[in-house]
N, C-alpha and C positions, 0 to 999 in steps of 0.2 A: 775702883769700879771701872769696868771697861766702857760701858755705855754711859755717855754724859747726858744725852737728851734724845727725846723722841718728840717730833712735832708734826702736826697736820695743818695744812692751809687749804681749807675747802674752796676758797675763792680761786686760788692758783692751781687747785687739783694736784697737790703735791704732799708727799710724806718724806720727812727728813729724819735720819738717824745719825747721831754724832757719837763717835767712840774715840778713846785715846789708848795708845799702847806704848809700852816700854820697849820701843825698838825704833831704829832709824827708818826713814821713809823708804829707802831702797829695800829694806827687809820686809816691810809691810806690803810693798808692791809685789813681792815674790808670791804672796798668798793668793793673788789674783792671776798671776802669770803661769803658775805651775798647777795644773789640774789635780795632781795628787794632794797638794796642800789645800787647794780650794775645796775639794770634796770632804775634807776633814772638818770644815766649819760651815759650808753653805747648807742651810736648812737647820731646823731645830734638832737637838740630839736624838729625839725619837723618830726623826725622818731623815736619816743620813743620805747624802747625795752621792751619786756615782756619775762622773762625767765620761760619756762615751766618745765624744769628740770635743776638742777645745782648740780651735784655730785662732790663736791670740794675735790677730792682725786686724787693722781697720778693714771692714768688709768681711772678716772671717766670722764663722759661726761656731756655736757650742751647742751640744745636745746632752741632756742629763736626765736622770730620774732620781726621785727621792723614794726611799722604801719605808713604809709605815710599819708600826709594831706588828700588824697582822699580815705583813708581806705585800700589802697593796703598793703598787708603784704609781707615782704621780710624775708625769713627764713634763719637761720644759725645754725651751730653746732660748738662745741669745743670738743676737747679731751685733757684733762689735762695730760701732759707728765712729768711734774716735779712740785712739790709744796714743797717749803722749807720756811715755815712760820718763820718770818713775812716779808721776804724781797726778795724772788725769786719765780717766777712762770713762767711756760712755757706751751704753749698749741698749738695744731693744730687748724686751723680755716678754715671753709669752708661754702659754701652755701648749702641750702637744698631745696627740692621741697615742694609742699603744704602739703604733709604727713609727712614732717620732715626728709625725707630720703636724704642723701648726694647726691649732683649732681657734676659731674666731669667737667662741662663746664668751670668753672673759676679756677679750681685747688684748691690747699690747700696752705695756708700760715702758717708759724710757727712764733709764737709770744713769745718773751722773755721779761718779766717784771722784772725790778730791782727797789727796793726801798732802798734809803740810806739817813741817816741823814745829813743835811747840816745846821750847826748852830742849830737853833731851828725849822727848817723846814724839810720837806721831799722832796727829789728829786725822781721823778718817771721817769724811762726811759723805753719806750716800743720800741723794735726793731722787726719789721716784716720782715721775709725773704720770698722771692718768688721763685717759681719753675723755672721761665723763665723771660726773658726781656718782652716778649709779655704779660704775666700775670701781671707783674708790671705796664706796660703801660695801660692795660685795667682797672686795679683797679684805677689808677690815673684818667683816663677818667670818671670813675663812681663817682669821687669826694671823694676818700678815704682821701686825704690830708686835705681838708677843713672839712670833716665829723669828722675826728679824733680830729682836733683842736676844733670844736664846742662841741664835746663830752667831751673832757678834761676840757673845760671851765665851765662845769656844776658841776664839782666835789667840788668846794669850797662850794657851797650851801649844798651839802650832808654832807660835813665835819663839817659844822657849827652846825649840829644837833647832839644829843647824838648818840653814836655808835650803840645802840640797837634799833634805830628807823627804 
């Protein structure tokens, strides 16, 4: 099983998901670095992502949308705040309007991604921090927990292919 654990810390306003993959750290890093690989797993299978921009440098930004089963598009943005290849990444994450402009309604989360070798596998830990308890609750009601689990479970198929695909 890819996903090892999901946990919430209401006091710390954080959500953590841990997964392990049968691949080296550098190969798992590639699924973040390459937007074509990223869009094959970011988002649940019924809401595939399309990255319109992906400036993978500290201070760089990404813009994407996820397309629902009825064609509805949900837009989002990231701003990369730290990138230390091949094992540490941080970014701010928010929602956007139809023009791709950030919206404030749901606030901003901050994600920290860590990759570490465990035997011949890679453990990926993603910790999302929220601005408030209300924001954390609202995201849970929107299905963030299950959506992240479903997204992570698509990564094995991406890793089974050559890194340059």
